[in-house]
MIROMI-32075 format. One record per residue (C-alpha): residue in one letter; x, y, z. Coordinates in pm, whole numbers, padded with zeros to 5 digits, always signed. Example, Ala and Ser with C-alpha at 12.3 -4.5 7.8 and 13.67 -1.06 7.14 Angstrom:
A+01230-00450+00780/S+01367-00106+00714/
***
This chain:
X-09807-03934+13295/X-09975-03598+13361/X-10057-03486+13714/X-09975-03790+13927/X-09605-03813+13849/X-09526-03808+14220/X-09661-04157+14278/X-09437-04294+14004/X-09136-04105+14139/X-09196-04283+14467/X-09162-04626+14304/X-08951-04843+14533/X-08725-05003+14271/X-08400-05187+14312/X-08200-04929+14119/X-08198-04567+14242/X-08359-04312+14017/X-08105-04083+13852/X-08187-03713+13836/X-08182-03721+13456/X-08422-04016+13456/X-08650-03831+13695/X-08648-03530+13466/X-08715-03743+13154/X-09019-03897+13319/X-09154-03556+13416/X-09198-03477+13046/X-09442-03764+12993/X-09799-03638+12990/X-10129-03817+12950/X-09993-04170+12989/X-10066-04240+13356/X-10297-04534+13276/X-10036-04709+13062/X-09758-04645+13314/X-09977-04763+13599/X-10039-05093+13419/X-09669-05136+13358/X-09581-05072+13722/X-09841-05326+13830/X-09680-05578+13597/X-09340-05511+13754/X-09476-05565+14102/X-09743-05830+14056/X-09715-05983+13709/X-09920-05963+13389/X-10247-06108+13524/X-10284-06321+13212/X-10238-06030+12970/X-09890-06113+12841/X-09923-05943+12500/X-09972-05567+12492/X-10074-05403+12165/X-09948-05045+12198/X-10065-04844+11897/X-10122-04493+11766/X-10045-04260+11476/X-09701-04133+11377/X-09550-03896+11631/X-09797-03995+11903/X-09519-04095+12145/X-09502-04475+12133/X-09123-04492+12141/X-09109-04222+12411/X-09342-04430+12629/X-09135-04743+12569/X-08828-04551+12688/X-09012-04469+13009/X-09107-04837+13049/X-08739-04924+13009/X-08632-04680+13280/X-08891-04815+13523/X-08790-05172+13443/X-08425-05093+13515/X-08513-04931+13847/X-08715-05239+13942/X-08429-05475+13855/X-08627-05617+13561/X-08488-05686+13214/X-08638-05502+12917/X-08523-05588+12565/X-08626-05345+12291/X-08594-05408+11915/X-08703-05181+11630/X-08824-05362+11318/X-08615-05126+11103/X-08288-05235+11260/X-08260-05589+11125/X-08362-05807+10832/X-08687-05979+10916/X-08569-06331+11000/X-08633-06522+11320/X-08268-06599+11389/X-08172-06233+11338/X-08441-06119+11583/X-08302-06365+11837/X-07951-06226+11780/X-08080-05874+11847/X-08237-05990+12174/X-07929-06186+12283/X-07703-05883+12243/X-07914-05693+12498/X-07940-05968+12759/X-07715-05955+13064/X-07432-06192+12983/X-07595-06277+12651/X-07385-06343+12344/X-07503-06407+11989/X-07352-06748+11892/X-07248-06820+11537/X-07490-07114+11520/X-07843-07169+11653/X-07911-06824+11805/X-08275-06922+11853/X-08197-07199+12101/X-07945-06977+12282/X-08200-06693+12298/X-08481-06899+12449/X-08250-07081+12691/X-08124-06747+12820/X-08482-06611+12843/X-08574-06913+13057/X-08286-06832+13293/X-08374-06462+13315/X-08748-06527+13366/X-08665-06751+13661/X-08475-06464+13822/X-08676-06149+13745/X-08945-05992+13529/X-08863-05989+13155/X-09015-05749+12899/X-08965-05772+12522/X-09073-05466+12318/X-09099-05480+11939/X-09120-05124+11806/X-09244-05003+11463/X-09424-05335+11432/X-09620-05229+11122/X-09295-05275+10929/X-09221-05624+11064/X-09358-05775+10743/X-09312-06146+10688/X-09183-06203+11042/X-09525-06124+11188/X-09649-06478+11125/X-09340-06636+11283/X-09372-06416+11591/X-09740-06501+11629/X-09720-06874+11556/X-09383-06968+11705/X-09202-06697+11901/X-09486-06633+12146/X-09534-07004+12214/X-09165-07042+12301/X-09160-06755+12551/X-09141-06853+12919/X-09454-06792+13127/X-09477-06441+13264/X-09262-06273+12996/X-09439-05959+12876/X-09437-05894+12499/X-09515-05534+12393/X-09599-05492+12025/X-09580-05120+11940/X-09690-04982+11604/X-09931-04762+11417/X-10206-05024+11413/X-10361-05252+11675/X-10309-05625+11643/X-10585-05774+11431/X-10672-06049+11181/X-10502-06374+11283/X-10395-06225+11615/X-10756-06219+11732/X-10901-06520+11546/X-10766-06761+11809/X-10956-06728+12141/X-10653-06856+12333/X-10432-06587+12179/X-10695-06316+12193/X-10750-06352+12568/X-10381-06275+12629/X-10389-05944+12438/X-10427-05610+12613/X-10503-05329+12367/X-10332-05003+12464/X-10420-04713+12228/X-10234-04382+12251/X-10437-04072+12170/X-10356-03703+12129/X-10315-03526+12460/X-10606-03340+12614/X-10589-02966+12677/X-10490-03013+13042/X-10231-03281+12953/X-10085-03058+12683/X-10069-02767+12928/X-09889-02988+13181/X-09632-03092+12919/X-09573-02735+12797/X-09534-02612+13155/X-09272-02880+13216/X-09094-02742+12911/X-09086-02396+13068/X-09390-02227+12909/X-09582-02021+13165/X-09808-01790+12965/X-10157-01944+12979/X-10277-01764+12668/X-09984-01890+12466/X-10027-02244+12601/X-10392-02238+12498/X-10301-02118+12148/X-10039-02391+12108/X-10288-02658+12214/X-10553-02531+11971/X-10311-02534+11681/X-10138-02865+11754/X-10449-03049+11861/X-10243-03216+12134/X-10021-03402+11883/X-09712-03492+12093/X-09453-03437+11820/X-09605-03101+11730/X-09610-03004+12098/X-09244-03100+12125/X-09155-02865+11840/X-09382-02589+11967/X-09230-02600+12314/X-08898-02457+12195/X-09040-02178+11980/X-09005-01828+12118/X-09297-01624+12255/X-09283-01381+11966/X-09410-01649+11730/X-09752-01587+11578/X-09978-01871+11695/X-10279-01738+11509/X-10198-01895+11175/X-10523-01891+10982/X-10516-02232+10830/X-10718-02537+10921/X-10499-02756+10705/X-10277-02974+10927/X-09987-02993+10682/X-09978-02614+10642/X-09978-02572+11017/X-09695-02820+11057/X-09499-02635+10789/X-09545-02314+10986/X-09433-02495+11301/X-09121-02635+11132/X-09021-02291+11008/X-09054-02146+11353/X-08866-02435+11514/X-08571-02395+11277/X-08551-02023+11352/X-08528-02101+11722/X-08245-02358+11701/X-07948-02163+11841/X-07672-02373+11683/X-07633-02275+11319/X-07459-02600+11225/X-07738-02812+11376/X-08001-02608+11195/X-07819-02654+10865/X-07783-03026+10939/X-08160-03056+10990/X-08223-02875+10661/X-07980-03104+10478/X-08129-03413+10644/X-08472-03304+10523/X-08347-03333+10164/X-08239-03692+10224/X-08461-03997+10240/X-08220-04180+10474/X-07951-04005+10674/X-07609-04128+10779/X-07300-03932+10867/X-07117-03991+10539/X-07397-03878+10311/X-07476-03583+10538/X-07115-03464+10524/X-07108-03506+10146/X-07434-03319+10096/X-07331-03036+10331/X-06975-03035+10194/X-06826-03009+10544/X-06722-03224+10836/X-06989-03296+11100/X-06847-03331+11451/X-06965-03597+11695/X-07162-03352+11909/X-07360-03206+11619/X-07441-03546+11470/X-07538-03674+11814/X-07767-03374+11866/X-07930-03439+11530/X-08002-03803+11616/X-08142-03706+11957/X-08412-03479+11813/X-08766-03600+11878/X-08852-03613+11508/X-08553-03830+11406/X-08590-04209+11410/X-08353-04499+11350/X-08401-04728+11051/X-08212-05021+10902/X-08047-04788+10650/X-07961-04504+10886/X-08197-04241+11026/X-08503-04060+10893/X-08674-03737+10983/X-09039-03776+11074/X-09243-03752+10752/X-09421-03431+10855/X-09102-03258+10964/X-08909-03372+10656/X-09172-03253+10411/X-09232-02924+10590/X-08861-02839+10626/X-08782-02935+10268/X-09067-02726+10135/X-08974-02416+10330/X-08607-02454+10230/X-08703-02485+09864/X-08913-02168+09886/X-08670-01966+10097/X-08337-02072+09944/X-08401-02248+09612/X-08035-02243+09504/X-07924-02415+09827/X-08208-02665+09796/X-08099-02763+09444/X-07734-02782+09550/X-07815-03020+09834/X-08040-03234+09615/X-07772-03252+09346/X-07506-03361+09592/X-07735-03631+09729/X-07808-03763+09380/X-07439-03762+09284/X-07351-03942+09607/X-07580-04234+09526/X-07504-04236+09154/X-07133-04271+09232/X-07203-04542+09490/X-07401-04741+09235/X-07131-04706+08973/X-06853-04817+09206/X-07039-05092+09395/X-07249-05250+09117/X-06971-05485+08997/X-06950-05643+09342/X-07300-05653+09492/X-07667-05566+09450/X-07735-05193+09457/X-08111-05221+09496/X-08149-04979+09786/X-07907-04722+09640/X-08110-04724+09316/X-08419-04652+09523/X-08240-04365+09696/X-08124-04228+09359/X-08479-04230+09221/X-08591-04039+09529/X-08379-03748+09397/X-08407-03807+09022/X-08743-03976+08970/X-09068-03814+08872/X-09261-03650+09160/X-09504-03940+09193/X-09219-04192+09232/X-09053-03969+09492/X-09380-03945+09683/X-09422-04324+09687/X-09064-04385+09793/X-09077-04149+10090/X-09382-04325+10236/X-09269-04680+10163/X-09175-04929+10435/X-08995-05243+10326/X-09055-05575+10495/X-09432-05617+10460/X-09395-05858+10170/X-09136-06108+10055/X-09045-06263+09720/X-09010-06641+09713/X-08857-06836+09425/X-09087-07085+09253/X-08955-07434+09185/X-09117-07746+09039/X-09204-07840+09399/X-09415-07528+09473/X-09510-07404+09126/X-09865-07519+09198/X-09904-07224+09437/X-09813-06988+09157/X-10064-07153+08923/X-10332-07125+09193/X-10254-06753+09223/X-10298-06711+08847/X-10637-06884+08856/X-10757-06663+09140/X-10633-06349+08967/X-10811-06434+08642/X-11134-06516+08824/X-11125-06202+09038/X-11015-05958+08767/X-11203-05627+08773/X-11167-05297+08589/X-10908-05063+08736/X-10969-04694+08793/X-10673-04492+08913/X-10719-04129+09006/X-10554-03883+09234/X-10337-03575+09262/X-09963-03567+09230/X-09858-03454+09581/X-09582-03225+09455/X-09715-03084+09124/X-10082-03096+09234/X-10169-03217+08884/X-10463-03456+08868/X-10431-03793+08695/X-10704-04036+08590/X-10660-04378+08434/X-10919-04644+08349/X-10833-04999+08240/X-11112-05243+08154/X-11139-05594+08299/X-11001-05768+07991/X-10692-05547+07980/X-10629-05614+08349/X-10567-05981+08269/X-10311-05912+07995/X-10012-05933+08230/X-10086-06299+08312/X-10312-06429+08036/X-10155-06720+07843/X-09863-06725+08087/X-09707-07074+08086/X-09570-07049+08437/X-09455-07409+08476/X-09260-07394+08150/X-09062-07088+08269/X-08992-07250+08606/X-08865-07567+08440/X-08655-07363+08197/X-08464-07183+08476/X-08549-07197+08844/X-08437-06834+08888/X-08715-06716+08656/X-09032-06705+08865/X-09114-06559+09206/X-09423-06546+09424/X-09497-06239+09636/X-09624-06327+09982/X-09791-06114+10246/X-09696-06123+10612/X-09948-06402+10678/X-09818-06614+10390/X-10086-06535+10132/X-09978-06531+09767/X-10051-06176+09646/X-09824-06131+09346/X-09615-06303+09080/X-09311-06213+08874/X-09146-06392+08584/X-08808-06236+08507/X-08607-06474+08292/X-08225-06482+08301/X-08072-06451+07955/X-07806-06713+07885/X-07724-07000+07652/X-07984-07226+07813/X-08276-06980+07787/X-08204-06806+07455/X-08378-07068+07233/X-08701-07038+07435/X-08681-06660+07452/X-08633-06640+07077/X-08959-06836+07037/X-09157-06641+07296/X-09406-06404+07129/X-09319-06119+07369/X-08940-06157+07389/X-08862-06267+07033/X-08949-05942+06848/X-08663-05766+07024/X-08412-06052+07031/X-08462-06130+06662/X-08407-05762+06578/X-08048-05792+06708/X-07758-05879+06484/X-07614-06233+06509/X-07310-06091+06690/X-07531-05908+06942/X-07730-06226+07008/X-07412-06427+07045/X-07299-06192+07324/X-07612-06290+07517/X-07539-06663+07503/X-07322-06683+07812/X-07281-07008+08002/X-07520-07055+08296/X-07541-06995+08586/X-07413-06663+08454/X-07650-06436+08266/X-07617-06153+08017/X-07936-05987+08136/X-08303-06049+08206/X-08637-06043+08025/X-08943-05930+08222/X-09223-06158+08108/X-09459-06025+08376/X-09484-05856+08715/X-09834-05888+08853/X-10003-05835+09191/X-10349-05886+09337/X-10428-05522+09419/X-10311-05269+09163/X-10424-04982+09385/X-10206-05093+09676/X-09910-04855+09679/X-09693-05092+09883/X-09739-05368+09624/X-09656-05123+09347/X-09338-05020+09531/X-09246-05383+09602/X-09256-05448+09228/X-09052-05134+09166/X-08782-05239+09413/X-08770-05578+09245/X-08686-05397+08922/X-08432-05182+09108/X-08247-05501+09204/X-08182-05577+08834/X-08153-05235+08674/X-07790-05152+08752/X-07651-05506+08758/X-07449-05471+08441/X-07682-05656+08205/X-07941-05616+07930/X-08283-05566+08087/X-08588-05555+07860/X-08965-05591+07872/X-09270-05566+07651/X-09550-05473+07892/X-09916-05485+07783/X-10041-05186+07581/X-10170-05005+07890/X-10063-04643+07914/X-09958-04634+08280/X-09757-04959+08249/X-09563-04835+07949/X-09512-04490+08102/X-09381-04648+08422/X-09098-04813+08224/X-09012-04481+08061/X-09014-04309+08403/X-08764-04569+08527/X-08527-04494+08239/X-08616-04765+07987/X-08602-04666+07622/X-08831-04792+07342/X-08645-05030+07108/X-08641-04865+06767/X-08869-05040+06520/X-08962-05328+06752/X-09342-05356+06771/X-09574-05656+06797/X-09947-05723+06844/X-09937-06046+07043/X-10138-05933+07347/X-10469-05890+07164/X-10376-05941+06795/X-10451-05578+06715/X-10279-05323+06941/X-09919-05225+06849/X-09699-05293+07151/X-09337-05171+07180/X-09044-05322+07371/X-08854-05119+07631/X-08483-05171+07691/X-08236-05075+07963/X-07875-05169+07893/X-07621-05120+08174/X-07345-05344+08041/X-06994-05205+08074/X-06970-04829+08027/X-07345-04809+07965/X-07410-04815+08340/X-07244-04475+08379/X-07433-04349+08072/X-07760-04453+08238/X-07669-04278+08561/X-07578-03964+08368/X-07913-03986+08190/X-08104-03994+08519/X-07912-03692+08648/X-07961-03488+08331/X-08330-03580+08306/X-08384-03436+08653/X-08207-03112+08571/X-07906-03202+08784/X-07543-03142+08683/X-07368-03437+08527/X-07032-03453+08704/X-06967-03823+08732/X-06671-03774+08499/X-06513-03580+08785/X-06438-03920+08939/X-06361-04113+08622/X-06037-04305+08625/X-06022-04359+09001/X-06091-04728+08967/X-05820-04758+08704/X-05560-04662+08964/X-05654-04954+09188/X-05610-05329+09166/X-05919-05549+09147/X-05881-05644+09515/X-05841-05278+09613/X-06161-05194+09425/X-06340-05465+09624/X-06209-05314+09947/X-06328-04965+09843/X-06676-05099+09768/X-06696-05254+10114/X-06564-04939+10280/X-06842-04746+10106/X-07084-04995+10262/X-06958-04891+10605/X-06777-05215+10693/X-06490-05215+10940/X-06152-05367+10853/X-06245-05679+11050/X-06576-05714+10866/X-06402-05661+10531/X-06152-05935+10621/X-06436-06180+10686/X-06618-06083+10366/X-06305-06135+10152/X-06169-06434+10349/X-05837-06264+10420/X-05664-06151+10738/X-05729-05811+10890/X-05361-05726+10845/X-05400-05784+10471/X-05701-05552+10465/X-05503-05282+10646/X-05229-05309+10383/X-05486-05271+10104/X-05642-04971+10275/X-05302-04808+10320/X-05221-04864+09952/X-05557-04716+09848/X-05500-04404+10060/X-05154-04362+09906/X-05265-04406+09545/X-05562-04173+09578/X-05390-03919+09806/X-05657-03931+10075/X-05626-03923+10452/X-05875-04156+10614/X-06211-04306+10534/X-06399-03977+10537/X-06198-03841+10245/X-06215-04175+10063/X-06595-04183+10090/X-06621-03822+09977/X-06393-03891+09682/X-06596-04184+09555/X-06939-04063+09663/X-06898-03741+09472/X-06820-03388+09582/X-06988-03189+09304/X-06852-02857+09181/X-07183-02678+09165/X-07340-02367+09302/
***
């Protein structure tokens, strides 16, 4: 807001400005144009521009500006509803539920939340100005099309929709002239030297020379300025490095030294080890209780953001803090990483019998995977794509995708540098080899065999961009699998007794065979990670999981990196009639799940202490084990009662019995017991 804050402070709203609100707004610099537009909307309407595309790079201050919009809306008696894309699964009815919860007098009904949402919006729009802000929009994924094609058209006239994200609205948003004329593009840039000086002065910095040095080094990046503002005057601002990441690392070191509360500083360091942060995992990793005030302070830091799975440190701050901790205190770094890995390994082991552990497997590989996998996981945002089951009714779309892929196949050249080891990698795959994953694929036959076999990957605008055929193994599919040239070499190598164990009655399955996972752009990291998370959803499900990928080095190595093992003596040449091709197997049936988790820990050089918690489940009844799994998911007693279709009183009795049998006092100790409190370091 820079130098004309006084005119905004004079805004004649319906709600008096609180001193804290006044002070918050005084920290906003360089956003006077955006705030002026918002104030004009509050007083005079949107002037036809009812969709604002607010965009800028990470840490540029989009959410901070939205908070200021919200304060001004409240003072004007307007209603502002703000939803972050990371806080809900990307479905239209769930978005409407999020909005309803924030509306005055709004309740989220059990049925038809969409109708209730739009009816209530009609009422509110007739009474006052209404603003809807969708934050972190780049992660909205498949819901983008629904918002553009349906949600906007249902909104009452005059409602302002603010779409905030890293990128400006484009593609189908601007193809329609009627839609395009409603859009106001609102880019956020780095602050100028004078704007940066104004912000730093508001933060209490008075030395002009120091202010100038901070601006030169941060380039006016708002998040960097926020960190720099609390660093003492003795800090050396003449770091001789033009590399932005090195400068941010220097800044993070200095910021941590200046944090007066030792516990908060340690909490930031521990949070930097984690991909996603919540209170339970933070307490387990730090091996101590975290009080409400400290956890609240952590969440309030400018570089901490909310996600669907908890909170995350800003990428730059997380990487810089982790790196400096690893260099300064390597033993502590390894201890924290080990505790995090054990936490998720134990969660997978205890929860896998009852539900999918896809996201926990992803978290575990963040700590135990190879550096390249860890790098991909930390930059990955779910929700951009969605998997859709293929049936006889829509299998034609899958066949059309296969035709396009075969026609558009090109050689693939992969090259780059591992971000952690700095080792260079180069891979070249010719055009013919790039069709091996889908060539001769009888898609319709697999769909007709079992309608859980084939899936189409769709982009946010509905385009088919990938395909997977992962066949359930059961009595109905075994005859076909034993005839398939890629599945049969392994299945026929099993003994008759081993094959008989796979012939379970459908709809149950003994495991899955990956016939193919293919996508349109093999250089697109998000597509690669989407395929990886699809595999995560099967890997620890207590079944036999096997694949025989084409004889391409990076495909076969990727299976090994995920923990698959080559099947001894099983080799075929069916892809090109000449190249020996192995089969890779991952077996997590019964006790083999814990063996697999131990393998991942040992492979990463981490202590194997899962046996520390062995036998806990044996002390509990089956129902009590179900309750424990749901407690580990963070559900309340009431939510557990609904999930298990029992009364809340019954749940309380189960919880009391669990505490007694395991000699724990409260949920915190129960979570620590099952999540893993490693005896290391």
